[in-house]
C-alpha positions in Angstrom: 55.4 -23.9 40.9 58.8 -22.8 41.9 60.9 -25.2 43.9 64.0 -23.8 45.5 65.0 -27.1 46.9 67.2 -27.5 43.9 69.3 -24.5 44.8 72.1 -24.4 47.3 71.7 -20.6 47.1 68.5 -18.6 47.3 68.1 -14.9 47.2 67.3 -14.8 50.8 70.4 -16.3 52.4 74.1 -16.7 52.7 75.6 -20.2 52.7 78.8 -21.8 53.9 80.9 -24.1 51.8 80.0 -27.0 54.0 76.3 -26.4 53.6 76.7 -26.4 49.8 78.5 -29.8 50.1 75.6 -31.2 52.1 73.2 -30.2 49.4 75.5 -31.6 46.6 76.9 -34.7 48.3 78.4 -36.1 45.0 80.6 -33.2 44.3 84.2 -33.2 45.4 85.8 -30.3 47.3 88.1 -29.3 44.5 85.3 -29.1 41.9 83.0 -27.2 44.3 85.6 -24.5 45.1 86.4 -24.2 41.4 82.7 -23.7 40.5 82.2 -21.2 43.3 85.2 -19.3 42.2 83.9 -19.2 38.6 80.5 -18.0 39.9 82.4 -15.3 41.9 84.4 -14.2 38.9 81.2 -14.0 36.9 79.6 -11.8 39.6 76.9 -14.4 40.3 77.9 -14.9 43.9 79.9 -12.9 46.4 82.3 -14.4 48.8 83.0 -13.2 52.3 86.0 -14.5 54.3 86.0 -14.1 58.0 89.4 -13.8 59.8 88.9 -16.7 62.2 90.4 -20.1 62.8 89.4 -22.4 61.2 88.6 -20.1 58.2 85.0 -19.2 57.7 83.8 -18.4 54.2 80.2 -17.6 53.2 78.7 -17.1 49.8 75.6 -15.2 48.7 73.9 -14.3 45.5 74.7 -10.9 44.0 71.9 -8.8 42.6 72.5 -10.3 39.1 72.6 -13.8 40.7 69.3 -13.1 42.3 67.9 -12.3 38.9 68.9 -15.7 37.7 67.0 -17.6 40.4 63.6 -17.9 38.5 65.6 -19.1 35.4 67.4 -21.8 37.4 64.1 -22.8 39.1 62.4 -23.1 35.7 65.2 -25.2 34.3 65.1 -27.5 37.5 61.3 -27.8 37.3 61.5 -28.7 33.7 64.1 -31.3 34.5 61.9 -32.8 37.2 59.0 -32.9 34.7 61.1 -34.5 32.0 62.4 -37.1 34.4 58.9 -38.0 35.4 58.0 -38.2 31.8 60.9 -40.6 31.1 60.0 -42.7 34.1 56.4 -43.0 32.9 57.4 -44.5 29.5 57.1 -48.3 29.5 60.5 -50.0 29.2 61.0 -52.2 26.3 62.0 -55.7 27.1 
């Protein structure tokens, strides 16, 4: 069962920086921009800047980024299962 709720990006959309921040509320602006730039440098996401005020920037997955989607979903699903496993273990007193 794939669950794309873990992903800010999916292969079917573009997303604005603010939307990423809403999906990742604990990340600060500086770290988010840094990570997005690294993903752009690695050709995982593409960045489109629109010449408007205030600036509008959208990100989308590249073809190689889209190829990673099932891998990321698999890792996220495994993490959910592992968390459930850990929560099911009786706590020692």
